[in-house]
N, C-alpha and C positions, 0 to 999 in steps of 0.2 A: 507493499499498499502504500501510495507513491505521499508524503507528510511534508508541510513547515515546519523549519527548523527553525529559531532565533541564531545568528550571528551577530559577536560583536566583534569588534576588532579596537582595542582597550591602548592598544599602542606601549610606547615604554615609560611604564613603571617602576617603582624602587619595587626592593626582593617581599618587603611588608603588605605593602598593596595588593601586588600580584597573588601574593595567598593570599588573601585577604576577601579578593575579588571571586576568588576559583572556588572556597568554600561560601562566600555567598552565593555566588550562582546555583550552586546546589541545594544549600535554604531555601532560597524563592523554589529553585522549582519544584522541591518536597512540599510545597505550601501550598503548590497552584498558580505562582506568580505566574509565572515564563514555562514553554513549553520546552525539550530539548535545546539545548544552546552548543552551537560551539561557540569557542571563542577563540582570535589568536594578539600574540603579543611576544612584548621585546624589553627588553633589562635595561633599565636607567643607567646601571654600573653594574661591572661583571659582579656578579652571587655565584655562590657557591651554595649550592640546597643540599643538604639527604634528608634522607628519608625517616618518617617520623619515628620507630623503632631500630636504629641507628647507632650503634656504639660510637661516638667522635673521640671519647678519651686516651684514644692511642694510634690515631689514626691522621687525625684535620693539625695540620699543624696555624693554630691560629694565629700564634706573632706573624706568619705572613700573609694572612688573608689581611690583617690592618695594613699589613708592606705595602700590598697589592690593592690599601684603598678597593678590595672587597665586601662583597655585604655578606653576611652570613643568611639563613634564613633552617629551619626545620619544615619539610612539606607536610599535609596532610596524609598524603601517601606512605605506600613502603618504598623499599629500594634503596639504590644507593646515591653516594654522593655524585650533582652532575654540579659542571662548572656552564655557567648560561654567563653569552659573552656576545659572541654574531650568531645570533640565531634566526628562528620564528617558534615560536612558542604555543601550541597545541591545546586546549582542553575541550575538554565533551562533559556534559552534565545528560542525564539521561536515567529512568527510571529503569529499577531493576525487572519488573512488570511489564517493561514493552515488552512489544511479542516480539520485537526483532532480538531483542538483545537476550542472547543465551544464559543460563545460571552459571556453566564454568568461567571462572573466569578467563582463562587462554583462552578459551574459544568465543567470549567478549574481545576482547585484544585481536580474534583473528574478524572478527564483526567491523569493527570498530578500526582496523588498520588499512582498510579498504580504498578509506579514502586518503592516507597517504599513500597506497603505491601510486592510486591517478594521480597523486600529486606528484610524487618522481617521475612517472611520465608524463608529464608538460613540461619536464625541466628535462626530457630526453635523457634518463636516468631509469634505466630497468632493474627493480630490486626483485630479492628474494627472501621468502619470511624463513625466519631464527627456527629453528628446529634440532635444538639441544637434547643432547643426550640427556639417561638420569642423571651422572654425576655431573658432567656440566651446568645442570640445573640448580644442582645443592652447595656448588663451589663459591664462596665466596670470596668476593672483590670490594676492598671502597671505594672503588673509581666507579661511576656506574659504564664507562666505555668498554671498560676491558673485557666486556665480557656482554655477551646478550642472554635476551629469555624467551621465552615464546612469543615467537610471529615480529618478533622487532624487524628493522629492515638490512638487509646484508645487502652489500655487491660482493661477490669473488669472495666472498668468505669476512670481509668484513664491517664491524658492524655499522649505522650511517645514521640512524635515529635511535634516541630510546625514551620511555615510555616508563609511566606508572599507575596504579590502581588502587582505586578505596571505594570499598560499597558502603555506607553509613545513610540513616535516616529510611532506607529503601532505595536511596539515591545511587548512582555509580558516578563517579567522578574519575577522567582519566585526563592524563595531560604529559603532556610528550614533547625534547628539545629535537628541535631538527637543524644543526647547527650548519652554519655557512662556511666556515673554517675553524678554526678551533685552536687557542694559544696554547702550546701543549709544556713548554716552560714553565709559563704560570699554574696550568692545571698541576703538575707535581711539583713544584715549589709548597701547594699547600696542603699537603700530605706530607706525615712524618713515615721516615724511611731507618736501616739499622746505620746505614751509611751513606755517602752518596754517590758513591759507586755504584752502589744495585737501585738507588733514586733513578740515574740515568740508563742504567739496564731496564730498566720498569717502562720507564721513558722511548728509550730507544725500542721495544717489543711493542709498545704502544700501537706505533706505524704502522706493524702489521694487524694488527687488531681492531683498529678502527680509520674510516675516513671524512671527508666532508662531502661537503657540494660543491666548494671552488676546489677544493684537489680534484675531485673527479670531474668535471666541466674543461676547467682550466680557464675559468673564468670570474668573474667574480660578479657578486648577485647581492643584491637589497633586499631587503625588508618588503619593499611592498614587488618585486620582482616575485617574491616566495607566497606575497600574499594570494597575489593574484592563482599563481599558479594549486599555492593547495586549496584556496578556497573553491576553483571551477572539482578539482580534488574527489572533495567532501562531500560536494555536489553529487559527483557521479556517481563515486565509491559507496555511499548511503544511499546514492538513490531516495535525495533531501529535495526540495527549492530552500536558501536560506532567504531570510526574513532581514533586513536593517535593526540591529534594537542599538540603543541609548539610554543606558542609566539614566536618571531626572540625579534633581540636586539630593532629593531627600537617602535615595536610594546611593549617591556616592559617601552622604556623607553616614549610611550605616556600615558603608564597607571601610571606611575611614576608621570609626568606630573597634570597627572588628580587627580592623591592620592597629592602631594603637594597644588593645587589650590582651592581645594574642600575639600578635608574626610581628610584634614589634619588643615582645621583652626577651627575658633572661631566661622565667620561669617556663616558656614555651620552646625556646631555643637550644638552650644549655642544661633544662632539669636531668636529660641523660649521662650529660656530663657531671652532673653535681655529684646525682644519683653512686655513675665510677669512680668520681676521684674518692666519696666519704665510702668504698667499698675498702679501692685499692689502698690508700691513706693508711 
């Protein structure tokens, strides 16, 4: 059944507001205030986001985060750490009981990723789905792009985009990072390693595990180019018509309130760090 979904292009925002807006869209959809919604956004400053349950005590170099003037935020979704910089980020909110959404998390990834497949096609990039074996799926890495999860996008065995998902209040939220390029110097400086030699070895290995759109195409892409390609891609891949959606002043105030009371607080961003510090202290 062909549907109309909302489409919100919120442009470049800071880390706390980006995460608060995703959560607020989830809440509004649960309350019946908005239909399923696709959102595109960017980041006003480089940002390291970590999964809701990710341990950071022994993995993140918070001194380097400050040195690089990065923002740091904990997501509502799970998964590993992602450096958001020169990329298009998308999010989708849709009810768990939507007839087109499977109950299985991995199968829902597959359905929603059809929009990504079409978007990459529009950029002249043919992608494959990641299908990790059971051991690979269980392996842990603090760095998101070192390892592909089920149905993430791959080209020649290299990861091209990363996604994370949560189900909350009967609504599925999926968001993902589609890098145009990536600063691997900065990326690996934000993590703790036993020594610099190991860090450099991991950084070198990363280039065999991940790739970006600019590298693949030998072209420099812009946010607007990405937006056009993936807007059309999601319409085709999900068989929906996207209707522009703009927030009212009151709606923005609700988003900013959540950003201040949750995503800008140490209690949310560092609570696991504090627990780990007490545990290991």
